N, C-alpha and C positions, 0 to 999 in steps of 0.2 A: 514382924521384929519390928514397929514403926519407932521404939521407946529408944535403940540403940545409937549409940553415935555413928553418925554418915565416917568412913573411912576415907582418908585421901594420903596424897603422899607427904603433904607438910604438918599435916595437925600429930606431929608423932607426942606431944604431952596429952595427949586425950586420955584419958582413963579408958582402955578397950575391956575391962575386965568382963564386962557383959557381952561383949562380942565373941570374946574367948568362951567362954560359958556354954555361947550357945552353938557356937563350933564343933565345944567337947562334946555336944548333946546328939549333932546332926551328923557329923564324918564320917561314922560307921553304917549308919544307916543308905548317906549318900553312896557310898562306896559298892556296896551291895546292890544298890538300885542301877546305879551307871555305868559301873567297869564292866567289862568283858565280854561287851554287846559287837554284832556286828552293826556297824555304822555305816549305811551306805550313800554313794553318790545322791543327789536332789538335784533332778532335772524337770523343769517343764511341771513343778509341781508333784512329782511321783520320786518316790524312791528307786535307784537304780543300784543293781550289785551286779553289774557286770565287769569282767575284771580281777584278777588273782587278788584275795584276799589277803592282806599283810598283816599279822599281829605285832601288837606296839604295846611296848611294855614301859613301866614308868621308870625313871630315872633313880626316883626316892630307893625303890628295890627292883629289881629285875624280874622278881618272882610276880610283882602285880601287874596282871593284863590291863591294859588299858581298853581294848578292843580289837576287832576286825576291821583293817578300812580294805576296801574293793580299789585295787589302781588303775585310773580311769588311762586306757590307751587314745590313740587319734582318734578313733572311732566314735566315741564317748564324749571326746571334747568338742568334735565335731556338732555330734547332736544337744550339748549344753549350750555350744556358740548359735546355734540355729534355734534354739529354745528362746533364747535375750534376745534374737533379733526378731520372732514375731511376735515378742512380748512389748518391745521396745514401743510401736508408734500408740500404740494404746495409751500405754504406763505415760508417756511423754503428752500426751495430749489429756491425758487426766486433768492438768492444769496445776501449778505449785499448791494451789490452798488445798485440794485433797493429797497431793502428794505428803504434805507433811503431817497433814491429818493420817493418815495413815503410818506414816516414821514413829510419829509421836506415839500411837498405840501400840509400835513396834517395842519402843523405849521402856512401855510400861510393863509390858509381857516381862523384858529380860530384868526390870526391874523387881517383878513377883518371884522370878527363875532365879535371883543373885544371888542366892544362898549355894545354890546346885551349881550353877557355872562356875564358882566362888572355888568350890571343892575339887571340882573335874579341874580347872588351872594350877592348882596349888599341887594334884597329884601329878597331874600329866606333865607340867614344867618344874616342878620343883622348887615352886614359890613358897615363901613363907605365907602367912595365914595372911598379915595385912596387906601385903602387896597383891595379894589374889584378892582380897575383898576390894582392895583399893583400886585396883585392876578395872573389875566390873563396874564400881560406879563411876569411873571415868569414863568406860566404853556408852552407860549411860547417858551419862553429861554432853558425851561427843554427838548422840543422835539429837538429844535436845538444842545444843548450842549451833549444830549447821541449818535445822530447822528454824530456829531462830533467826538465823542470818539469810536465810531466803525470806524470811518474813519482813524484816528488817529492811533489806535490798525493793522491796516488792516485785520478787521474782526477777530481780533485775531487769527490769525495763525501765526505759529515761524517755519522758517527753522531751522535745526539742523544737525548737522555733523553726519553720520554714524557709526557704530563700524568697519566698513569695508569699503573700496572703492566701494564694488557692493552694498551698502543699501543706502537708502536716507531717512530721517526721518524728520516729520513735528512734531507739537502738535499746537491742535486747540481746542478752544473751541464751543461746540456746541450745540442747545438749548436744552431743557426739553420735550416740547411737547406743554402741557395745562395748564397756571396760571389763577389761581383765584385770581381777585383784587377785595382787599375790602376796601371801602375807607372811610373817618369819615366826619362829617359835616363841619368842621370847616375851611378847606382850602379844598372846594370841585372840585376846579378846577386843582391847584396847584398841589395837593397831587396827586387826580386821575391821570392827564395826566403822572405824573412824573411815575406812578408805571405802567401806562399802555405802556406809550412811552417805558420804558426801556426793557420790556417784549416783545415787540412786534418788535425793532430792533434787539433785539437778537434771532429770529428767530422763539417765540414762538407766540401761538395764544391766546386770553384772552376771558374768562367770567368775566366781570364787572358789581358788585353789588354797587352802590352807597350807602352812610345813606338813612335809610329814610327821614331825613329831608333835603336830597339834590337832590331829583330826579330829578326837575330840569335842574340844572345846569350837573347834569348827561347825562342826555339827550341832552343837548346842544355842549356838550364838545364830545358825540359818534357820533353826525352828524356832527359836523365840522371834523372829522379826517377819516370819512369815505367818506366826501365829496373830502378829498385828495385824493381818489383812492383805499381806502384798498378792497382786495378780500371780498368780502361775507363769513361771517363764523370767518373771522379772528378776531375781535373783537363784542362782544358780551353783549348786555346790559339787566339785570334784575331789577326790583326793589322787593323792600322787607326788611324785619327788621329782626330780630334775626331766626324767622324758615328758611329763605330764607338762612340767610349767614349758620346756620347749614348743610343744605341740603347741601351747597358747602362744606363746611369742610371734610362732612363724603361722597362726592363722590367721589367712587375710581379712577374715569377717570380722574381726577383734579392732575395734576404732582406736582405743587408747588404753592404755596400760595405768596399774596404780601399783607401785610395790616399795615394800620397805625389807632391807637385807643388805647384803653385803656391795661394795662399790664395784668388785669385778662384776657380779651379776647383774647388778643393775645399770653398768654402762653398756653389759652385753645387749639387754634389752632395750638400751637407748638406740644402740649400732640399729639393730635389726630394726628397729621405728621407722629409721632413717633410711634404710635401703629400697623401701617402695617408691612409687611414685609421689603417693602424696604424706607429708610429716603426719605422723600419729603421736597423738601427747604422749609425754610420759613422764609420770611423777614418780619420782623417787626420794626416797630417805632412804643414806646409805652408810650410815654410820660415823665412828670418829674417832679421833685421839684425843679425847679431851683435856686440857690441862686447869689447875687451879693453882693461884699463887697467897703463898704467905706472906706478907711483909711482917716487921720488925713492930710495927705498929699493932698489928692483929690481937685479937683476943684468942689464944693458942689452944684453949677448952672448947672455944664454939668450933676453930678449924678442925680440931682434931676431930668432932664428931660430925660433921660435914663432910669431911674428907673422907672417913671410914665407910661411912653410909652409902657413900656414891661410888667408892670405889670397892665396896664389898656386897652391897644389895644385888640380890640374885645373882651371888657369884661372879660377879662383874660385866654379867651379860647383858648388860644394857647397850644401845648406840648411844647412850649418853654418861655412860658411865665413867667415870674420874680413872684415867689409868697413867697421870704423873702430875706429881703435884711439885712445882719448884718454889723451894724457901730461902728466903734469905739468910745469908750466912750467920750473920749473928744471933738467932735464933733458930738454928737449923737442928742443935743438938737438944734445947729443952722441946722443941716442937715433936722431935722426934718420938724422946721418952711418952710423952703426953700419946700421941697417935699410936704406939705400941700398946702402950695400958689399955688404952679406950678399944684396939682391936682385941687385946686378949680376952677381953669383956664377951663381945660376941659368939654367941652358941652356934656351931656348925652340926644338925644332924637332921633327922627326919622333919622337914618342916610340918607335919600334921600336930608337931607338937609345939603350944603354945608359945614355949621360951625358944624357941629356934631363930633365927635368925638370918641364917645363910644355909640353903639344902645343897643338892650337887651343883656340879655342871651337866649339860643338856646329855650328854652320851661321851663315850671313849675316846672320840676323836678329839673332843674338845682338852679331856681329860690330859692326852696324850701333848696337845701342846702347851698347856698349862706346865707338864713336867719338864718339856723339851725346853722351855725358857727358863725354868728354874737351873737345869744343867748349864744354860750359856752363862747364866750369871757367876755360879762357884767359881768360874776359872779369869771374869774379868770385875766381879763387883764383889756386896758384900750381904748377904740377906739378914736385915735386921729381923724378921719374924716368918716363921713358916717353912715355905720352899720345898712342900713334900707332898704329896696325896695322902691323903688319911685312911688308914686300917684296921682292922679288926671289928668284928660285930657288923652291925650294918652298914659300916665303910665298904666290907669287901662284897656288899651285894648291887652296889651302885659308886658311880663316878664323882666321891667327894675327894676337893681341893682343900687344902689351909689356907686363908686368907695370908696373902704374903706381900710383905714391903721390903725391897731391896734399895739400896745406892750404890753409889763409884761406878754407875754407867756411863758412858759420855753420852753427849748429846745425841749422836750420831748415832749411837747405836741401835740397831732395828728394833730393840723390846723398846724405844725409846721415839719410835717413829710407824711403827706398823700396829695396826689396830688386833688385838690380842682375843679380846671378849672371854677372859677370865677373871678371877679375885687375886689380882697382882697390880701391885702398885711403887712405881719409880718414883725415889724421891731424888731430886737436884736441888743443887745451891747455889745462888745467885746473889752477888754485888750491885748489881744494877736492873732495876725493877723493869724498862725499856730493853734491855739488851735480854733479857727472859720471856719478854711477849715479844719482841723481834724472833729468838727460837722458839717460841710455841708456832709463831703464824706461819714457821717452813715447812708444816705439816701440809700434805694433800688433801686434808680434811680441814673442817669448819664447821663441828655441831654445837656444842655444848662449853662451856668456860668459867670458872668463877674465881672471885679474890676474897680474901679474906685482910681487912686494912681498916686501923681507925683514923686516917689520913685523906680528906678529901680530895686533894691535888693527886693521891694516888689513883683512887679509885676513877677519876676523871680519865687520868691515861688511860687506864684498863679499859675503862666503857669505849674510849675513842678510838683505841688502836689494835685492839685482840680485834682476829679475825674469824667468828662466831656467829651464829644465827642466836644463840640461846645464852646470854649471860646471868650470872647470879652473883650476888655479891654479901660476904657476912652471915650465911645461910648455915645454921644448924643442922636444919633436916635432910641438907644434900647439898656439895657443893658443886655440883653440875647437873643433877639430877632432880626431878620431881614438878615436870611443867603439868599444868592444868587447861584443861578447854576454858576459854571466854578469860582467861586470867593472863598465861603466857603462851607466846607463839611460839612454833616449833618448826625452823627453817635450819636448813643446812648451808651452807657455805661449802664453795668451792667442790672439793668432792665428795660432801657429804647430802648433796641434792643437785636437782637438776631445773627448777625453774625460780630460783631465788625466791620464794614463798612459800609458807609452811603451812603446815598442819595447825588445828587448835584455834586460830583465830579467823580473820573476816575476809582474806585473801584465797582459803581454801578451794572452797565449793566454787567459784568461778572458773578456776583451773579445770574443772569438768565440763564446762560447757564454752561456746564458740561468741564470737560477735556477730550480731546481723542488723543493719538497717533496714528501715521500713520508710520509702516517701510514697506518703499518699495525697492524690488528687481527687476534691468531687466531694458527695455528701458522705458515700461509705465510709 
């Protein structure tokens, strides 16, 4: 279907009627073909069925069986690590030219299979149609972007002048060995592929554990990359929950980790990696408490659109999701009115339907967290919209929450400080933009932030003083969300990251490598 427009996170004004018509035609068939099957681990190029097979169900409807996933114990984790370690020398020695050829072939396979993977992502996570298709497009671009970066940098090898005419010097970046990749549920394709492909193009081999809520898409991603020609053992898949992840983190023969998820888990991995004799790299993206600012000079319609999309897209379950918006007091009432009107138009339901913007949250634990927050507000603040779980029909078969907007909470209320990961937005009023930015900067996190303003001085103050790695201004498609490889980088500051350099840009792949200098004498 090459005549259909490409879906990204920014081109929200595009005519996607053809995309929806295509999805109308393929979703039932893809469901029947993809769902309900045993999805084994993949180690050393072979399927492995060891471990208790756990059934997983869609959050859209608890009656939809996604498949069965054998849970990897410590022995199978050992085998996956040893398979990766055995495959590593040949993959490293293949050279970057041939590695990027293999990975580009994998990207081509993923592109050929993008509709299947999109449907799987939609049903497994509860994403809207366009969010799911856009995510797979992003994953394809991530592979190609990291290959392009390796090519642009000449394999990260630099010739330098010697200290004397008799010597030649080179500096190059070399892979670490085996990387453990631990991925989250919310972007099960793009985040998995981004971490995996960066590790692989750098010359490492990989042991990959998808979220236990996203084993289907994890398996489909591995199948696509393997079909591109990856040698056996270079990419290994294991399924499991916390115990499997802990076995990976404790494993002495994994040389580095790439992780996306909560700050608590990411810092646990970091502490484990520093407890050995030699420090292992830990590349983490760990969520945020992302703010936006709406000043009196803003276009309130544009601001309401961007705020609603970033607060309630994927039911607020993005690390970049907007969770609090600071509004200048003089326009607060007017903005809230437009925001409520905009949010009321968002359809919540089965994301297999074309008109649905917001599906369920991922599980009952997430729904409980949402309802608990709503209960807290009822005694200390005001619920402008929502504030309840949805009930009746399909809503009774999955964890559906109403998009919720609250006001009146103190700046120090836990809801305004702690990551909630739910469709829940707190509105805070301000008189002075500098004070509002300073309050946002007191957060332990620093991932994304946005502003709506018509004043250049206000924009400059925001850009120069907000403590976050990904900034947006006056964006109708999303106040704090929507980064894309090659255009925006995605770097978490403070408790949102570990390295000061993020994905999607030029500084990600080198973090999967280490520096080595060569000083050569003579003719050889």
